[in-house]
Backbone as numpy.savetxt, mean C-alpha at the origin, in Angstrom:
# Nx Ny Nz CAx CAy CAz Cx Cy Cz
15.53 4.63 17.42 15.27 4.32 16.00 14.78 3.00 15.74
13.78 2.79 14.89 13.47 1.23 14.75 14.32 0.40 13.53
14.83 -0.55 13.67 15.44 -1.43 12.91 14.40 -2.26 11.93
14.94 -2.96 10.91 14.12 -3.62 10.09 13.26 -4.68 10.74
13.38 -5.20 11.70 12.87 -6.19 12.04 12.00 -5.79 13.63
11.97 -4.37 13.96 11.47 -4.01 14.97 9.94 -4.19 14.94
9.10 -4.57 15.96 7.75 -4.54 15.62 7.11 -3.11 15.58
5.97 -3.05 15.05 5.16 -1.74 14.91 4.46 -1.34 16.18
4.37 0.08 16.13 3.87 0.38 17.80 2.41 -0.43 17.90
1.79 -0.77 16.93 0.65 -1.74 17.50 0.96 -2.86 18.01
1.98 -3.34 17.46 2.67 -4.81 17.79 3.39 -4.63 19.37
3.91 -3.54 19.48 4.76 -3.55 20.86 3.93 -2.81 22.08
2.72 -1.94 21.31 1.96 -1.43 22.50 2.26 0.18 22.68
1.72 0.79 23.34 2.00 2.49 23.20 3.35 2.77 24.36
3.49 3.87 24.14 4.72 4.55 25.19 4.67 4.03 26.57
3.42 3.98 27.00 3.14 3.47 28.63 3.22 2.18 28.96
3.82 1.38 28.04 4.08 0.11 28.27 2.92 -0.79 28.14
1.70 -0.34 27.65 0.46 -1.33 27.84 0.96 -1.95 26.47
0.66 -3.36 26.54 0.80 -4.32 25.39 -0.87 -4.38 24.72
-0.80 -4.24 23.63 -2.44 -4.18 23.04 -2.93 -5.66 23.27
-3.94 -5.82 23.34 -4.67 -7.23 23.26 -5.10 -7.42 21.76
-5.75 -8.59 21.88 -6.25 -9.23 20.29 -7.43 -8.18 19.76
-8.29 -7.75 20.58 -9.16 -6.78 20.00 -8.58 -5.35 19.67
-7.49 -4.95 20.59 -6.81 -3.74 19.81 -6.28 -3.75 18.71
-5.60 -4.81 18.55 -4.66 -5.18 17.42 -5.56 -5.33 16.40
-6.81 -6.14 16.50 -7.60 -6.28 15.46 -8.31 -4.74 14.87
-8.66 -3.90 15.78 -9.01 -2.62 15.72 -7.79 -1.94 14.44
-6.76 -1.70 15.24 -5.52 -1.23 14.65 -5.43 -1.76 13.14
-5.63 -3.03 13.05 -5.28 -3.78 11.50 -6.48 -3.63 10.55
-7.87 -3.12 11.23 -9.13 -2.72 10.63 -8.86 -1.25 9.83
-8.49 -0.39 10.98 -8.08 0.98 10.45 -7.18 0.92 9.31
-5.91 0.51 9.49 -4.83 0.36 8.33 -5.35 -0.27 7.35
-6.42 -1.17 7.31 -6.65 -1.90 6.15 -7.71 -0.83 5.39
-8.56 -0.21 6.30 -9.74 0.88 5.39 -8.97 2.13 4.99
-7.97 2.41 5.60 -7.22 3.52 5.08 -6.44 3.14 3.78
-6.12 2.04 3.67 -5.17 1.50 2.19 -6.26 1.33 1.40
-7.32 0.48 1.48 -8.55 0.42 0.74 -9.11 1.75 0.34
-9.48 2.76 1.03 -9.93 3.92 0.73 -9.22 4.67 -0.42
-7.92 4.70 -0.25 -6.76 5.20 -1.11 -6.88 4.61 -2.66
-6.40 3.12 -2.38 -6.68 2.40 -3.58 -8.01 2.31 -4.23
-9.27 2.52 -3.60 -10.32 2.68 -4.11 -10.66 4.07 -5.18
-10.17 4.89 -4.28 -10.03 6.16 -4.93 -9.61 6.16 -6.43
-8.16 5.86 -6.26 -7.09 5.81 -7.28 -7.57 4.93 -8.17
-8.03 3.60 -8.25 -8.48 3.19 -8.99 -9.87 3.30 -9.95
-10.46 3.93 -9.18 -11.62 4.60 -9.60 -11.43 5.97 -10.42
-10.66 6.52 -10.22 -10.06 7.76 -11.19 -9.34 6.80 -12.37
-8.40 5.88 -12.24 -7.98 5.37 -13.74 -9.36 4.83 -14.42
-10.11 4.22 -13.75 -11.40 3.78 -14.71 -12.09 4.91 -15.20
-12.31 6.19 -14.57 -13.04 7.30 -15.20 -12.13 7.63 -16.30
-10.81 7.56 -16.05 -10.05 8.27 -17.17 -9.98 7.23 -18.31
-9.84 6.06 -18.16 -10.06 5.00 -19.25 -11.45 5.23 -19.92
-12.55 5.27 -19.31 -13.62 5.30 -19.76 -14.12 6.70 -20.66
-13.21 7.88 -20.09 -13.42 8.85 -20.76 -12.92 8.73 -22.33
-11.41 8.22 -22.23 -10.74 8.00 -23.67 -11.34 7.15 -24.16
-11.75 6.19 -23.83 -12.70 5.14 -24.65 -13.82 5.61 -24.93
-14.72 6.32 -24.15 -15.95 7.19 -24.31 -17.17 5.88 -24.38
-17.23 5.08 -23.23 -17.76 4.29 -23.20 -18.47 4.40 -21.44
-19.58 3.85 -21.25 -20.13 3.43 -19.82 -19.16 2.60 -19.13
-18.84 2.70 -18.02 -17.88 1.84 -17.22 -18.35 1.11 -15.96
-19.62 0.87 -15.77 -20.18 0.85 -14.48 -19.56 -0.81 -13.99
-19.57 -1.61 -14.60 -18.82 -2.84 -14.49 -17.28 -2.70 -13.99
-16.51 -1.64 -14.72 -15.36 -1.56 -14.21 -15.17 -0.95 -12.86
-16.06 0.00 -12.67 -16.44 0.42 -11.13 -16.22 -0.51 -9.92
-17.06 -1.66 -10.42 -17.20 -2.60 -9.46 -15.77 -3.58 -9.19
-15.14 -3.38 -10.57 -13.73 -4.04 -10.11 -12.75 -3.45 -9.74
-12.87 -1.80 -9.89 -11.91 -1.29 -8.98 -12.22 -1.37 -7.42
-13.56 -1.55 -7.41 -13.78 -1.75 -5.84 -13.27 -2.92 -5.24
-13.36 -4.02 -6.02 -12.84 -5.58 -5.63 -11.32 -5.09 -5.74
-10.55 -4.81 -6.61 -9.47 -4.78 -6.47 -8.86 -4.03 -5.41
-9.52 -2.78 -5.22 -8.92 -2.06 -4.06 -8.98 -2.97 -3.14
-9.98 -3.57 -2.53 -9.99 -4.44 -1.41 -8.88 -5.46 -1.34
-8.62 -6.14 -2.63 -7.73 -7.09 -2.75 -6.28 -6.62 -2.43
-5.99 -5.25 -3.19 -4.64 -4.68 -3.00 -4.49 -4.21 -1.55
-5.32 -3.58 -1.01 -5.16 -3.22 0.52 -4.72 -4.30 1.47
-5.61 -5.84 1.05 -4.94 -6.76 1.75 -3.55 -7.21 1.24
-3.32 -7.00 0.07 -1.74 -7.49 -0.25 -0.93 -6.54 0.32
-1.40 -5.28 0.36 -0.39 -4.25 1.36 -0.24 -4.42 2.65
-1.27 -4.83 3.35 -1.26 -5.56 4.93 -0.39 -6.27 4.89
-0.32 -7.51 4.07 0.50 -8.91 4.04 1.88 -8.26 3.73
2.31 -7.52 2.79 3.70 -7.05 2.48 4.05 -6.33 3.97
3.05 -5.63 4.60 3.87 -4.59 5.75 4.08 -5.80 6.64
3.11 -6.95 6.94 3.57 -8.21 8.11 4.78 -8.62 7.61
5.09 -8.84 6.36 6.40 -9.69 6.03 7.54 -8.37 6.16
7.39 -7.07 6.54 8.37 -6.27 6.35 9.03 -6.02 5.08
8.03 -6.01 4.02 8.60 -6.03 2.82 9.14 -4.09 2.75
10.06 -3.87 1.89 10.60 -2.41 1.81 11.15 -1.77 2.94
11.17 -2.26 4.14 11.98 -1.74 5.60 13.54 -1.87 5.09
14.30 -2.06 4.13 15.58 -2.08 4.02 16.14 -0.85 4.29
15.32 0.34 3.84 16.22 1.87 4.13 15.44 2.41 5.09
14.76 2.03 6.28 13.93 2.70 7.35 14.90 3.72 8.10
15.81 3.52 8.18 17.10 4.39 8.78 17.59 5.33 7.97
17.35 5.18 6.73 18.27 6.24 5.65 17.25 7.36 5.67
17.59 8.40 4.61 16.74 9.52 4.45 15.18 9.35 3.93
14.22 9.86 4.28 12.93 9.16 4.04 12.68 9.01 2.69
13.29 10.12 1.76 13.07 9.76 0.17 13.58 8.51 -0.27
14.67 8.00 0.44 15.03 6.32 0.00 13.81 5.57 0.53
13.60 5.69 1.66 12.43 4.68 2.40 11.33 4.86 1.53
10.84 5.98 0.91 9.71 5.91 0.16 9.88 5.24 -1.01
10.74 5.95 -2.13 10.96 5.38 -2.95 11.19 3.87 -2.83
12.11 3.22 -2.22 12.46 1.78 -2.18 10.93 1.15 -1.77
10.07 1.40 -0.78 8.97 0.86 -0.72 8.18 1.10 -1.88
8.01 1.91 -2.86 7.30 1.98 -3.91 7.65 0.97 -4.89
8.89 0.58 -5.11 9.47 -0.30 -5.94 9.15 -1.50 -5.50
9.44 -2.10 -4.28 9.19 -3.22 -3.67 7.68 -3.61 -3.95
6.90 -2.68 -3.38 5.22 -3.13 -3.48 4.81 -3.07 -4.82
5.29 -2.24 -5.91 5.00 -2.56 -6.91 5.24 -3.96 -7.87
6.56 -4.23 -7.33 7.00 -5.30 -7.91 5.90 -6.66 -7.00
5.72 -6.61 -5.58 5.06 -7.49 -5.07 3.22 -7.53 -5.62
2.87 -6.26 -6.22 1.69 -6.57 -6.57 1.56 -7.09 -8.05
2.63 -6.95 -8.89 2.57 -7.56 -9.82 2.63 -8.99 -9.60
3.56 -9.39 -8.84 4.00 -11.13 -8.76 2.55 -11.55 -8.22
2.03 -10.91 -6.92 0.71 -11.38 -6.48 -0.59 -11.54 -7.59
-0.47 -10.49 -8.57 -1.34 -10.71 -9.73 -1.36 -11.60 -10.43
0.00 -12.08 -10.74 0.40 -13.11 -11.54 -0.18 -14.33 -10.95
0.41 -14.63 -9.80 0.15 -15.86 -9.09 -1.54 -15.97 -8.68
-2.15 -14.94 -8.88 -3.61 -15.08 -8.74 -4.46 -15.72 -9.82
-3.68 -15.09 -11.05 -4.41 -15.23 -12.35 -4.19 -16.92 -12.78
-3.00 -17.15 -12.40 -2.18 -18.80 -12.52 -3.21 -19.67 -11.68
-2.90 -19.43 -10.47 -3.98 -19.91 -9.65 -5.24 -20.26 -9.95
-6.21 -19.27 -10.73 -7.56 -19.39 -11.04 -7.51 -20.03 -12.14
-6.63 -19.89 -13.08 -6.66 -20.37 -14.23 -6.32 -21.98 -14.31
-5.38 -22.22 -13.61 -5.37 -23.69 -13.22 -6.50 -24.44 -12.59
-7.06 -23.80 -11.75 -8.07 -24.34 -11.05 -9.33 -24.45 -12.07
-9.37 -23.66 -13.08 -10.42 -23.84 -14.04 -9.97 -24.50 -15.27
-8.88 -25.44 -15.16 -8.39 -26.44 -15.82 -7.62 -25.74 -17.23
-6.99 -24.97 -17.07 -6.19 -24.25 -18.09 -4.82 -24.65 -17.51
-3.86 -24.70 -18.54 -2.60 -24.82 -18.28 -1.93 -23.19 -17.53
-0.79 -23.52 -17.16 -0.19 -22.46 -16.22 0.24 -21.48 -17.52
0.44 -21.83 -18.82 0.77 -21.17 -19.72 -0.31 -20.01 -20.35
-1.44 -20.97 -20.44 -2.61 -20.44 -20.78 -3.49 -19.44 -19.56
-2.90 -19.46 -18.36 -3.54 -18.87 -17.38 -2.49 -17.67 -17.10
-1.51 -17.64 -17.57 -0.51 -16.37 -17.58 -1.23 -15.09 -17.98
-1.16 -14.14 -17.16 -1.96 -12.98 -17.55 -1.55 -12.13 -18.51
-2.22 -11.37 -19.26 -1.73 -10.18 -20.27 -1.53 -8.87 -19.30
-0.52 -8.91 -18.40 -0.20 -7.76 -17.57 0.00 -6.71 -18.60
-0.94 -5.33 -18.35 -1.06 -4.32 -18.99 -1.14 -4.35 -20.39
-1.79 -5.68 -21.16 -2.01 -5.81 -22.51 -0.78 -6.99 -22.93
-0.04 -7.18 -22.12 0.85 -8.47 -22.52 2.38 -7.83 -23.13
2.58 -6.67 -23.81 3.62 -6.33 -24.31 4.53 -5.62 -23.21
5.97 -6.00 -23.45 6.86 -5.45 -22.24 6.58 -3.73 -22.43
6.41 -3.11 -23.10 6.01 -1.59 -23.16 4.72 -1.32 -21.90
4.07 -2.15 -22.33 2.52 -1.98 -21.59 2.81 -2.19 -19.92
3.38 -3.63 -19.72 3.78 -4.09 -18.33 4.51 -2.79 -17.80
5.42 -2.39 -18.30 6.47 -1.30 -18.06 5.76 -0.04 -17.67
4.75 0.11 -18.31 3.85 1.33 -18.26 3.13 0.97 -17.10
2.26 0.05 -16.76 1.57 -0.25 -15.79 2.40 -0.30 -14.36
3.67 -0.66 -14.47 4.10 -0.56 -13.30 4.97 0.73 -12.90
5.00 1.48 -13.82 5.31 2.83 -13.63 4.03 3.64 -12.89
3.19 3.58 -13.80 1.93 3.96 -12.98 1.71 3.58 -11.67
1.62 2.24 -11.06 1.56 2.03 -10.00 2.55 2.43 -9.13
3.98 2.38 -9.49 4.93 2.97 -8.73 4.75 4.43 -8.33
4.49 5.23 -9.17 3.85 6.66 -9.00 2.66 6.77 -8.12
1.82 6.03 -8.42 0.63 5.97 -7.59 0.98 5.91 -6.02
1.94 5.08 -5.92 2.06 4.60 -4.50 2.89 5.78 -3.75
3.62 6.62 -4.27 4.56 7.38 -3.94 3.78 8.53 -2.76
2.67 8.95 -3.09 1.95 9.69 -1.98 1.32 8.77 -0.75
1.18 7.58 -1.11 0.64 6.71 -0.13 1.79 6.61 0.75
2.94 5.99 0.15 4.32 5.80 1.32 4.96 6.86 1.81
4.66 7.99 1.18 5.43 9.25 1.83 4.49 9.56 3.00
3.06 9.48 3.09 2.26 9.75 4.09 2.71 8.88 5.42
2.87 7.37 5.20 3.15 6.43 6.14 4.35 6.59 6.61
5.53 6.84 5.99 6.70 6.87 6.14 6.96 8.34 7.00
6.40 9.28 6.79 6.28 10.89 7.30 5.44 10.60 8.82
4.55 9.89 8.53 3.74 9.54 9.74 4.74 8.75 11.12
5.14 7.66 10.23 6.02 6.64 11.26 7.19 7.70 11.92
7.72 8.58 11.19 8.88 9.30 11.91 8.47 10.46 12.76
7.06 11.11 12.30 6.59 12.00 13.20 6.01 11.38 14.66
5.42 10.37 14.30 4.99 9.87 15.53 3.45 9.18 15.16
3.01 8.16 15.98 1.41 7.68 15.67 0.40 8.84 15.75
-0.30 9.26 14.86 -1.34 9.99 15.10 -0.91 11.73 14.88
0.27 11.76 14.91 0.74 13.27 14.71 0.47 13.83 13.67
0.95 13.17 12.58 0.64 13.59 11.22 -1.10 14.02 11.04
-1.82 13.08 11.32 -3.52 13.22 11.24 -3.74 14.46 12.41
-3.23 14.41 13.17 -3.30 15.68 14.21 -3.06 17.14 13.51
-1.84 17.17 12.69 -1.57 18.25 12.01 -2.37 18.52 10.68
-2.69 17.45 10.11 -3.76 17.70 9.04 -5.57 17.87 9.29
-5.69 17.41 10.27 -7.13 17.66 10.61 -7.26 18.52 11.72
-6.73 18.69 12.65 -7.04 19.55 14.05 -6.89 21.03 13.68
-7.76 21.91 14.23 -8.10 23.02 14.14 -6.71 23.93 14.80
-6.09 24.93 14.29 -5.05 26.00 14.67 -3.65 24.86 14.16
-2.83 25.67 14.01 -1.49 25.35 13.46 -0.75 25.30 14.69
-0.05 24.31 15.05 1.00 24.40 15.93 2.29 23.84 14.93
3.25 24.57 15.76 4.51 24.44 15.13 5.21 23.13 15.88
5.76 22.28 14.90 6.28 21.26 15.26 8.00 21.21 15.01
8.96 20.86 15.67 10.31 20.61 15.73 10.47 19.08 15.82
11.12 18.49 14.74 11.59 17.21 14.82 12.93 17.08 15.60
13.02 16.33 16.37 14.37 16.04 17.17 14.85 14.85 16.83
16.26 14.67 17.13 16.57 13.08 16.91 16.14 12.35 18.08
15.89 11.21 17.83 15.73 10.13 18.80 16.94 9.43 19.13
17.45 9.35 20.31 18.39 8.27 20.60 18.01 6.83 20.10
19.16 6.38 19.50 19.23 4.92 18.99 18.75 4.01 20.24
17.92 3.10 19.91 17.50 2.06 21.14 18.26 0.66 20.87
């Protein structure tokens, strides 16, 4: 069983002892990034569509921002994973691990968003107070609402990733995408 500081399968290589070279690690990181980006882009686009229906307006510019935000958030997710954020409950039941990661990454996203807005504002000649973003519209209720939406939106993402981590690299994708149903039995692995 992996512990909090253990390297990912891409970092330590496959089970046959092959240590991935720089190109293999880059390809692995690109695949991870693209999966994160696509998930976030779909999610943010659906939120924009929902908002445009509610407000009854065309939202082409908002779709572009959803695309750009998905790119940025996917990179933030990769950075958070490289920093081993949310790994505290890896050896606990998956529900704890999933919910803890959702909580930690929700806070991480909000902090990164605030830092980004403050840095851009200060760079543009405004003070820190002037640059501080109106997260969710500025009120505490809206901030909590935005955080709750983000938290819930991350649940399926981290559920998929955590189950994939436990079942084995590629096995969950195989179960979902290959023809024919195979029966899998999870067995306890000895602690290393």
